[in-house]
C-alpha positions in Angstrom: 0.0 -0.3 0.0 1.8 3.5 -1.2 0.2 6.3 -2.0 1.3 8.6 -5.9 1.7 11.8 -5.4 -0.6 12.9 -8.4 -1.4 16.4 -10.1 -5.0 17.7 -12.4 -3.2 18.3 -15.4 -6.5 19.6 -17.6 -8.8 22.9 -16.6 -11.3 20.5 -18.4 -10.7 17.2 -15.2 -12.1 17.2 -11.8 -11.8 14.5 -9.5 -13.9 13.9 -6.0 -11.6 13.4 -2.9 -13.3 10.4 -1.0 -12.5 11.1 2.7 -14.6 14.4 2.6 -16.3 14.5 -0.6 -14.7 18.0 -2.1 -13.7 18.8 -5.7 -10.2 18.7 -6.5 -9.6 20.3 -9.1 -7.2 21.9 -11.8 -3.6 22.7 -10.8 -4.5 21.1 -7.7 -2.0 17.8 -5.8 -4.4 14.6 -4.6 -2.6 11.1 -3.1 -4.1 8.2 -4.8 -3.8 4.2 -3.3 -2.6 1.9 -5.5 -4.0 -1.4 -3.6 -8.0 1.1 -3.4 -8.0 3.7 -5.6 -8.4 5.5 -2.4 -8.1 10.3 -3.6 -7.7 12.6 -0.9 -6.0 15.6 -1.7 -3.0 17.4 -1.1 -4.3 19.2 2.2 -6.4 16.9 4.0 -3.8 14.7 3.8 -1.5 16.8 5.5 -3.8 18.9 7.2 -4.9 14.9 9.1 -1.7 14.3 9.7 -0.7 17.3 11.6 -4.0 16.2 13.6 -2.5 13.0 14.3 0.8 13.5 14.9 -0.6 16.1 17.7 -2.6 13.6 19.6 0.1 11.5 20.0 2.9 13.6 20.9 4.0 12.6 24.7 3.0 16.1 26.8 5.1 14.9 30.4 8.3 15.7 29.1 7.1 19.0 29.0 5.6 19.6 31.7 8.7 18.8 33.6 11.0 21.1 32.4 11.6 24.1 35.1 12.9 26.8 33.4 11.8 28.1 29.3 15.1 27.3 28.6 14.7 23.6 29.2 11.3 24.0 28.2 12.1 24.4 25.2 15.5 22.5 24.7 13.1 19.6 26.1 10.2 20.9 22.7 13.2 20.7 20.4 14.3 17.0 22.0 10.8 15.5 21.3 10.0 17.1 18.2 13.1 15.4 17.1 12.3 11.9 18.4 8.7 12.6 17.2 9.8 12.8 13.8 12.9 10.2 14.0 9.8 7.4 15.1 7.3 7.9 12.3 10.5 8.3 9.5 9.9 4.2 9.4 6.1 4.6 9.1 6.4 6.6 6.2 5.7 4.7 2.9 6.4 6.6 -0.6 5.7 4.8 -4.2 9.2 4.2 -5.5 10.7 1.5 -8.6 11.8 -0.2 -5.4 8.4 -1.4 -4.0 7.2 -2.4 -7.4 10.1 -4.8 -7.7 9.7 -5.8 -4.7 5.6 -7.2 -5.9 
């Protein structure tokens, strides 16, 4: 299951987001799942991804900080840790995926 990034290239083409039902029109980017054809606009995808990461953020490290400098340092560490742990979960389309199947 990989998401393919696509763009509506012609002004006569219109795609429909399967998530919200909004129209994806000329010039807009969207993702298509190669297994089931699920379509979602680029903006909807990144809004959902950001909301997911915010919901799963660990606040206990920030609550234990004693000063503003320590808080900022802990925030940077927590953000870096969140990005590095979510990196292996990200799957984008590549030629290697096609060869493996």
